BAGU-779988 format. One record per residue (C-alpha): x, y, z; residue in one letter. Coordinates in steps of 0.02 Angstrom, whole numbers, plus 32768, in hexadecimal, padded with zeros to 4 digits. Example, Ala and Ser with C-alpha at 12.3 -4.5 7.8 and 13.67 -1.06 7.14 Angstrom:
BEGIN
82677F1F8186A82AC7FCB8165S
END
This chain:
BEGIN
776B1E6B11C1M76B81E7B11F8D76421E32127DY76091DA6120DK76B91D6911F2H76D21D6712AFS76401CEB12BCG75A91D5A12E0V752F1D6B124ED74BF1E05126DI745B1DE411CFE74311D33120DA73F31D8412AEG737D1DF6124CY733C1D6011EAK731F1CFC128BS72B21D8812CEV724E1D93122EE72311CD61227L71F61CCC12DEM717E1D5F12D7K70EF1CF61294E70FE1C7D1326Y710C1D0913A6V70711D5D1361K70071CC61395G70311CE0144ET6FF71D93145BM6F831DCD14E6R6F221E7214EAP6F981EB7156DE702F1EAF14FBV70631F5E14BFL70CB1F711420G71161EE513BAG71B01E7613B4L72551EC91396G725C1F561415G72DE1F64149CF72611F25151ES71B81ECF1524G71271F381565A70911EEC15C0F70021F521608S6FCC1F2816BBL6F241F7F16ABA6EC81ED616ADA6F011EAC175DI6EBE1F4D17ACK6E281EED17EDN6E941E7F185DM6E961EB01915E6F521EA11924N6FA61E631883P704E1E0D189BV70C81DEC180CL71131D401801L71AA1D0E1799S72001C701762G72991C4C16FCT72E31BA916BDD73281B4A1628G731E1A9B15E0C73C51A591625G741F19D815C0T737E19A0156CK73B61A1014DDV743F199014B7K73B81919147CL736F199F140CA741D19B213BEF743018F8139FI738218E2135BM7387198712FCD72DA19AC1343K72C71A5B1387H720B1A821382D71DE1A471432T72701A7614A2I72251B2714AFG71881ADD14FDI71F81A921583D72461B3B15A7C719D1B9215BCV71571B011623A71E51B0516A2M71C51BBE16C3C71071BCF16BCV70E61B341721N71481B8217AED70DF1C1F17A0V703D1BBE179CA707A1B571830C706A1BF5189BA6FB91C14185EG6FEC1C9217D8G6FB51CB11726E704D1CBD16B0P70451D631651L70DD1D6B15E2F717D1D0F15B4F72291D39156FL72A61CBA1527D73631CB81517Y73BB1C4E1495I74791C411497A74BE1BED13FDC75681BC813ACG75271C021304K747F1C5312D6N74241BE5125BY73841C4C1244P73131BBC1218E734B1B5612AEK73361BEB1323I72891C0C12E0A725E1B5512FBT72951B5D13AFI722C1BFB13C9V71971BA6137AS719E1B30140DG71AF1BC01488V71141C101438A70B41B6D1443E70DD1B6114FDG70A31C131518C6FFE1BEE14C1K6FE71B551530Q70081BC115C9A6FA21C57158BG70321CCF159AC70801D42151AA712C1D3114D1L715F1DE814D5I721A1DE114B6G72BA1D8114BAG73701D7A1486E73D41D0C1410T748E1D191439A75101CD313C1E75AA1C95141DH76301C6013A0P76C61C1013F2G76661BF71495L75E91B751455M75F21AF713C6P759B1B38132BE750A1ABA1333D74EB1ACF13EFD74751B401449Y742A1B5A14F6D73801B991520L73401BF015BBA72A81C5715E4G72521CCC165EF71991CD91688A71381D5D16E9V708D1D3C1733G70151D8B17ADV6FA81D4F183DV6F3B1DA818BED6F941D9B1962E6F001D4419B3K6F0C1CBA192FD6FC41C8F1941I6FDC1BD71962I704C1BC619F8T70221B231A51G700A1B7F1AF4A6F5E1B3A1B17D6F811A831AEEL6F2B1A0C1B63K6F3919561B91D6ECF18F31B18G6ED8196D1A86D6EE1190B19E0V6F70190A1963L6F3F190A18ABI6FC718EB1829G6FBC191F1772M700818AD16F2A70AB18E216A2S70D218D015E8S71721871160EG721C18A1164FV71F9195A1637H729C19C21644S72F9197B16DAN737A18F516F5G73B918EE1643F746F18E51677S7441183916C1L73D5180D162BV746A182B15BCR74CE17B01626K744A172B161EI742C172B1562F74A7173D14D1P749417EC148EM749817BC13D5T741917DE134BK740717231333E73E516FB13EBA736C178D13FEL7313175A135CG72F316A81399T723E167B13B2Y720916201453Y716215CA1469D716115F11523E716C16AB14FBL70FA16A81464G7175171C140CT722F173513EET72A017541482L72CD18001446G72161833142FE71EB17F514DEA727C1855152CL726118F314C6L71A418FF14EBA718719B01526P716519DE15D9T70B019E41609R706D1A94162CI6FF31A9516BEY6FB91B4C16BCV6F0D1B251674K6EF01A9416EDA6F181AFF1787L6EAF1B8C1740K6E1D1B121725S6E291AD617DAV6E231B8B1818K6D8F1BB617AAE6D331B1E17EDA6D371B701896G6DB81AF918E2V6E421B421950R6EEA1AF1192EV6F3F1AF019D6K6FEB1ABD199AA703D1A9918F2C70DD1A4B18BAS712B1A4C180AH718F19A91801I722F19DC17AFT72E719BA17D4G72F31961187BG725818FB1859G71DF18D318E6F725B18DF1975Y729219901955E71F719E11908N7164199F1970I71AC19DD1A17P71BB1A8B19CAR70FD1A9D19D2M70EF1A651A86L70F41ACE1B26P714E1A8F1BBFD70EF1A071C18G709F19BC1B7BK70D519211B1AR70A218E31A6DA707318281A5CI707C17F519A4V70401749196CE70B1170B18DFK702E1692189CN6FA117151891S6FCB174417DEY702316F91745P70DC17191735V7102173B167DP716916B11629P71FA17281602I7224172F16B9F721B167216CDT728D16611639M730A16E0167DM7311168C1725A732C15E116D6R73AD16131651E740E168516C5G73FC161A175FQ73BF16B417BBV737B1694186AE72C816C0188CE72F21748190CQ7364179D188DM72DB17971807M726117F0187FY72E9186718B4N7312189617FFT727418871793Y71BD18B21798N719417F71786M70F318221729G70B118B11792L70E119601758G707719C417D3M702D1996187FI6FA719FB18DAV6F5E19EA1986A6EA61A0C199FV6E2019F51A27D6DD319441A20P6D29199719F9A6D7219E2195DD6DC519491911V6D3A191A1893D6D2419CB1857K6DE019E51843A6DF4194317E5M6D681973176BE6DB11A1F1750A6E5E19D61728I6E0F195C16ABK6DAD19EA165BE6E521A43163AA6E9519AC15E0G6F0519671666D6EFE18BD16BET6EF018C1177FP6F0B183B1802Y6EEF183918BBV6F9D180C18F3V6FA6182819AFG6F8018961A42R6FC619141AC0I6FEB18D81B6FA702C192A1C0FD70E619071C28G719319401C01E719A19A31B5CK71C7192A1AD1G7182189F1A65I715E17E71A74D714F177A19DBL70E616E21A07V
END
């Protein structure tokens, strides 16, 4: 009897690491010390010495049950982007620059090529965010998970000068809300998605004119990473007063998180185009509008609040970073919360 016969293939683990090294190499930053394969990842903090008071930020998340669609479609090269996005967007939301990322893959059986494909997506997400993939773990769990299943989670660390942390503390009546377009459903609400649509290869492979793609491709579209857009706004000299990453809980839970007491967000539903995937989900699942906005990003993955005088400059900076901005509302005095009008 040996470890392999008990369900854990050490040699497969070695092969996975070798296959993923090429992807990881493309994410390196000058601050990374050493290579992949050590017991820990090392990252020099020498570059942040010029900050007055550097503050470390961290974020951890996974992709939820979106991975189930990756299983069914046997498409594993983008789910890693989702994992990175969910972490680095939270770091950027506080005004930080993501520095490095670690991933954790739990699987029923280690198929090296599949693991490497998953990590290729993680590496792509890190490149989009400008952070280094400095380590990770692939854990084989025979008997705990089905052989073809896996779960993916990650952890990002970033930095911000304390004076630049986005807190929402100085929001004022009349400040303008700018929303950045999402790439689709992102990585939240997939337990409901899987109740709305049949989770079969045939159903997910069906092409819909209103989507301009197959259902599966529309749902599996990777989460948008907004790090470069927020950095571009900062470099344009615009102060972001408040910022909200629209994740699980949709508008109703996430937008109030950026507000101080005594301030209310007014969001105009018709101020931007709602992507057709959400219209289709509401129709096919008979999901009420309030529940849609309480579960999904509805086409806006990130919302920032800026001074009215900075709107044009902020919009241009977001466009220069490759994202699509919309003026979607304003801040008003009142009880902390949100009004959709």
